[in-house]
C-alpha positions as CSV (number, residue, x, y, z in Angstrom):
1,M,0.2,0.3,-0.4
2,S,1.3,3.4,-0.8
3,R,2.1,5.8,1.9
4,P,-0.9,8.1,2.4
5,L,-1.1,11.9,1.0
6,D,-0.7,14.1,4.4
7,V,-4.1,16.1,3.4
8,V,-7.0,15.3,0.5
9,V,-8.6,18.4,0.1
10,L,-12.5,18.3,-1.4
11,G,-13.9,21.6,-3.3
12,E,-14.5,23.6,-5.6
13,A,-11.3,25.7,-7.2
14,L,-13.0,28.4,-9.5
15,I,-11.4,31.8,-11.2
16,D,-11.9,34.9,-8.7
17,I,-12.8,37.8,-11.4
18,V,-11.7,40.1,-8.9
19,T,-13.1,43.7,-9.0
20,T,-11.6,46.9,-7.1
21,S,-10.8,51.1,-7.4
22,A,-8.1,50.3,-9.7
23,G,-9.7,47.5,-12.2
24,A,-10.5,43.8,-12.5
25,A,-8.5,41.1,-13.3
26,E,-9.1,37.5,-12.7
27,R,-7.6,35.4,-10.4
28,P,-7.0,31.5,-8.8
29,G,-8.9,30.4,-6.1
30,G,-11.7,28.4,-4.0
31,S,-11.4,28.7,-0.5
32,P,-11.0,24.4,-0.6
33,A,-8.1,24.9,-3.8
34,N,-6.6,28.0,-1.1
35,V,-6.4,25.6,1.5
36,A,-4.9,23.1,-0.5
37,V,-2.4,25.8,-1.5
38,A,-1.7,27.0,1.9
39,L,-0.7,23.0,3.4
40,G,1.8,22.6,-0.7
41,R,3.7,26.1,0.4
42,L,4.2,24.7,3.4
43,G,5.9,21.2,1.7
44,R,2.9,19.2,2.2
45,D,1.8,16.4,0.0
46,A,-1.7,18.0,-1.2
47,A,-4.1,16.3,-3.2
48,L,-7.4,18.2,-4.4
49,M,-10.3,16.7,-5.8
50,A,-12.9,19.3,-7.7
51,R,-14.9,20.0,-10.4
52,V,-12.3,21.8,-13.7
53,A,-13.2,22.2,-17.5
54,D,-10.7,21.5,-19.9
55,D,-10.4,25.1,-21.0
56,E,-7.9,27.9,-20.9
57,R,-9.2,29.6,-16.9
58,G,-8.7,25.6,-16.3
59,R,-5.1,25.6,-17.4
60,A,-4.9,28.6,-15.3
61,L,-5.6,26.6,-11.9
62,N,-3.6,23.7,-13.0
63,A,-0.7,25.7,-12.9
64,W,-1.1,27.3,-9.8
65,L,-1.9,24.8,-7.5
66,S,0.7,23.1,-9.1
67,A,3.7,26.3,-8.5
68,S,2.7,24.9,-4.6
69,G,3.1,21.8,-5.5
70,V,-0.9,20.9,-5.2
71,D,-1.7,17.8,-6.6
72,L,-5.0,18.5,-8.9
73,R,-7.5,15.1,-8.8
74,T,-10.2,16.4,-10.8
75,A,-14.0,15.2,-9.4
76,G,-16.1,14.7,-12.8
77,S,-15.0,17.8,-16.3
78,P,-17.7,20.6,-16.3
79,E,-18.6,21.9,-19.1
80,R,-16.8,25.1,-18.4
81,T,-14.2,25.9,-15.3
82,A,-16.5,27.4,-12.4
83,T,-15.9,31.5,-11.9
84,A,-16.8,33.7,-8.9
85,H,-17.4,37.9,-9.9
86,V,-15.7,39.2,-6.2
87,V,-15.7,42.8,-5.5
88,I,-13.7,44.4,-2.8
89,D,-14.6,47.8,-1.8
90,E,-12.5,50.0,0.3
91,R,-11.7,48.4,3.2
92,G,-10.1,45.1,1.7
93,N,-13.4,43.2,1.8
94,A,-14.8,41.0,-0.6
95,T,-18.0,40.2,-2.0
96,Y,-19.4,37.2,-4.3
97,D,-21.0,36.1,-6.4
98,F,-20.5,32.6,-8.0
99,D,-21.4,30.9,-11.3
100,I,-20.9,26.7,-10.8
101,D,-21.9,23.5,-11.4
102,W,-21.3,20.9,-8.3
103,T,-22.0,17.8,-10.0
104,L,-20.1,14.8,-8.8
105,P,-20.0,11.1,-9.5
106,P,-22.0,8.8,-7.1
107,R,-19.0,7.2,-4.1
108,F,-15.7,8.0,-6.0
109,E,-12.5,7.2,-5.3
110,I,-11.0,9.0,-2.4
111,P,-7.2,9.4,-2.0
112,V,-6.3,7.5,0.8
113,A,-4.7,10.6,3.7
114,R,-3.7,11.6,7.7
115,I,-6.4,14.7,7.1
116,F,-9.3,14.9,4.8
117,H,-10.6,18.7,4.2
118,T,-13.6,20.0,3.0
119,G,-15.9,22.5,3.0
120,S,-17.8,25.5,1.6
121,V,-19.7,26.3,-1.8
122,A,-18.9,21.8,-1.9
123,A,-20.0,20.9,1.7
124,T,-23.7,23.5,0.6
125,L,-24.3,23.2,-2.9
126,A,-26.9,20.6,-4.1
127,P,-26.6,18.6,-5.9
128,G,-23.1,17.6,-5.0
129,A,-23.1,18.9,-0.9
130,D,-24.6,15.3,-0.4
131,E,-21.6,13.2,-1.9
132,V,-19.6,15.2,-0.6
133,R,-21.0,14.3,3.1
134,A,-20.8,11.2,1.6
135,A,-17.4,11.4,1.3
136,A,-16.5,12.4,4.4
137,E,-18.0,9.3,5.4
138,R,-15.6,7.0,3.9
139,A,-13.0,9.6,4.7
140,R,-13.3,9.0,8.1
141,E,-12.5,5.0,8.1
142,T,-8.8,6.3,7.6
143,G,-7.8,9.6,8.8
144,L,-9.0,12.7,10.5
145,V,-12.2,15.3,9.2
146,S,-11.6,18.6,8.8
147,Y,-14.0,21.4,7.9
148,D,-14.9,25.0,7.1
149,P,-18.4,26.3,6.5
150,N,-17.2,29.2,5.0
151,I,-20.8,30.0,3.8
152,R,-21.8,31.9,0.4
153,P,-25.3,33.1,1.2
154,A,-26.6,33.3,-2.3
155,L,-25.6,29.6,-2.9
156,T,-27.9,27.4,-0.2
157,G,-31.2,27.2,-0.1
158,G,-31.8,29.3,2.8
159,V,-30.5,29.4,6.9
160,D,-32.6,26.1,7.2
161,D,-31.3,24.2,5.1
162,A,-27.2,25.7,5.4
163,R,-27.7,25.1,9.0
164,A,-28.6,21.6,8.4
165,R,-25.4,20.2,6.1
166,V,-23.5,22.4,8.5
167,E,-23.7,20.5,11.8
168,A,-24.7,16.9,9.6
169,L,-20.9,18.0,8.8
170,V,-19.7,19.1,12.2
171,I,-20.4,15.4,13.6
172,L,-18.8,13.4,11.5
173,S,-15.7,15.6,12.1
174,D,-12.5,16.6,14.2
175,I,-11.9,19.6,13.3
176,V,-13.6,22.6,12.8
177,K,-13.0,25.9,11.0
178,A,-15.4,29.0,11.3
179,S,-16.1,32.5,10.9
180,A,-17.7,34.6,12.7
181,E,-20.2,35.9,10.1
182,D,-20.4,31.9,9.5
183,V,-21.7,31.9,13.1
184,E,-23.7,35.1,13.7
185,W,-25.4,34.1,10.4
186,L,-25.9,30.7,10.9
187,Y,-27.4,30.9,14.7
188,P,-28.1,34.6,15.4
189,G,-27.7,36.2,18.6
190,V,-25.3,32.9,19.7
191,A,-22.2,33.4,21.4
192,A,-19.1,32.1,18.6
193,A,-18.3,30.0,22.2
194,D,-20.5,28.4,22.1
195,V,-21.8,27.5,19.1
196,A,-18.4,26.4,19.2
197,R,-18.8,24.1,22.7
198,E,-21.6,22.8,20.7
199,W,-20.2,21.7,17.9
200,V,-17.7,20.1,20.3
201,A,-19.7,18.8,22.1
202,S,-21.8,16.9,19.5
203,G,-18.7,14.8,18.2
204,A,-16.1,17.8,16.6
205,G,-12.7,17.4,18.3
206,L,-11.8,21.1,18.4
207,G,-13.5,23.7,17.3
208,V,-12.0,27.8,15.8
209,I,-13.5,30.5,15.5
210,T,-12.5,33.1,13.0
211,D,-13.7,36.9,14.0
212,G,-11.0,39.5,12.0
213,D,-9.0,42.6,13.4
214,A,-11.1,41.4,16.9
215,G,-9.0,37.6,17.3
216,A,-9.7,34.3,17.5
217,L,-11.1,31.4,19.8
218,G,-10.3,27.3,20.0
219,V,-12.8,24.8,21.8
220,T,-12.3,21.8,23.1
221,A,-13.6,19.3,25.5
222,H,-10.4,20.8,27.6
223,A,-10.5,24.1,26.8
224,T,-11.3,27.2,25.3
225,V,-8.7,29.3,24.8
226,E,-8.7,32.3,22.3
227,I,-5.6,34.5,21.1
228,P,-5.8,38.3,19.8
229,A,-5.6,39.5,16.2
230,V,-2.0,39.6,15.0
231,S,-1.4,43.3,13.7
232,T,-0.9,44.0,11.0
233,R,-1.0,46.4,7.3
234,V,-4.1,44.8,5.4
235,V,-3.7,44.8,1.8
236,D,-6.6,42.2,0.9
237,T,-7.9,39.3,3.4
238,V,-8.9,37.2,0.4
239,G,-7.5,33.9,1.4
240,A,-6.6,35.3,4.6
241,G,-9.0,32.3,6.6
242,D,-8.2,29.5,4.3
243,T,-4.8,30.0,5.2
244,F,-5.6,30.0,9.3
245,M,-6.8,27.0,8.1
246,G,-4.2,25.1,6.3
247,T,-2.0,26.3,9.0
248,L,-4.3,24.7,11.7
249,L,-3.7,21.7,9.6
250,D,-0.7,21.7,8.7
251,G,0.8,22.2,13.0
252,I,-1.8,19.0,13.2
253,L,-0.4,17.3,11.0
254,N,2.5,17.4,13.6
255,I,2.1,15.5,15.9
256,P,3.2,11.8,15.4
257,G,0.7,8.5,15.4
258,D,-1.2,7.0,13.5
259,T,-5.1,7.6,13.0
260,S,-6.2,6.6,15.8
261,A,-3.5,8.5,18.4
262,L,-3.6,11.4,16.4
263,R,-8.1,12.1,16.6
264,E,-7.0,11.5,20.1
265,S,-4.6,14.0,20.4
266,V,-6.4,16.4,18.8
267,R,-9.3,15.3,21.5
268,G,-7.1,16.8,24.6
269,L,-6.2,19.5,23.5
270,D,-5.3,22.1,26.6
271,A,-4.5,25.3,27.8
272,K,-1.9,24.9,27.1
273,T,-1.2,22.9,23.6
274,L,-3.5,24.6,21.6
275,P,-2.8,28.7,22.1
276,P,0.4,28.0,19.7
277,L,-1.4,26.4,17.3
278,L,-4.0,29.2,16.7
279,R,-1.2,31.7,17.1
280,R,1.0,30.0,14.1
281,A,-1.9,30.3,11.9
282,A,-3.2,34.1,12.9
283,A,0.4,35.0,11.5
284,A,0.4,33.1,8.6
285,A,-3.3,34.8,8.2
286,A,-1.6,38.1,8.8
287,I,1.5,37.4,7.0
288,T,-1.4,36.5,3.7
289,V,-3.4,40.3,4.1
290,G,-0.9,41.9,4.0
291,R,0.2,40.8,-0.2
292,E,-2.4,41.6,-2.6
293,G,-4.3,37.4,-3.6
294,M,-4.5,34.8,-2.2
295,D,-0.2,34.8,-1.6
296,P,0.4,32.6,1.4
297,P,3.8,31.7,3.3
298,T,5.8,29.0,2.4
299,R,7.5,27.5,5.7
300,E,10.7,29.6,5.8
301,D,8.7,32.7,5.5
302,L,6.7,31.9,8.3
303,Q,9.8,30.3,10.5
304,Q,11.3,34.0,9.6
305,S,8.2,36.3,10.1
306,A,8.1,38.3,13.2
307,V,4.5,38.4,12.8
308,L,5.1,34.8,14.6
309,K,8.1,35.9,17.2
310,E,6.0,38.7,18.2
311,S,2.4,36.2,18.9
312,A,4.6,33.5,20.1
């Protein structure tokens, strides 16, 4: 049997058509693809399963992924590569409008990996979302499951449908990371820490909520940990949460042991062992927001980062 991958990511890869005050440009992206790139930049053996057409945009996506060491494995070929029209305001915040077909073949083969990651459009958009959940169930037998809802409200069937899909995946997941914005949309008026605690109570080993310049919090059965935001100049927020997610997974992969031991280690994270993981992920995200586009740090970038040293 071949050596398992570090991470296999299942989800959308697309072209962001980005509009700013300076004009419009096309960039490769998609939240799951961004997570895969963040992991590849950190030297992880990562594969992305996505629907990418054999067209100019699809070839651009493949080249972008390959440049970061990510192996693209197509999960079906659509007529055209998906796009997201992205408008970035003067504060660097982004809004999205998607053109995507997310149809997956039933019970497709998933490469064996220490961690299976999914989320965003792939986990909520029918009809493929049902196959994503089934894939997570299969992947859980041989590795950890990681999930980032990264909700795109325009592509859901409404908040009730989205909440049901999120909760069904949380139950299967060892690691769940969400933004405070997602939590507020899914559970209006409920404190983020309480949502993370409920996710842990329902089966997740680790629940993390990121909140931009307000910092982040992590919850396990043993601790609730808050870390402050990393002070940095914001150029572009695209990919910040995905960089945080990828770097968090990279840190977890540094924990030795087989699947069972790694799962128990994640569940056993406490007030001493959890903060360094969160601070390192936040430092990587801070590097990304200081750059234009989805441009996460390499392992060397992160090791040499003054941001990381200041947050330690």
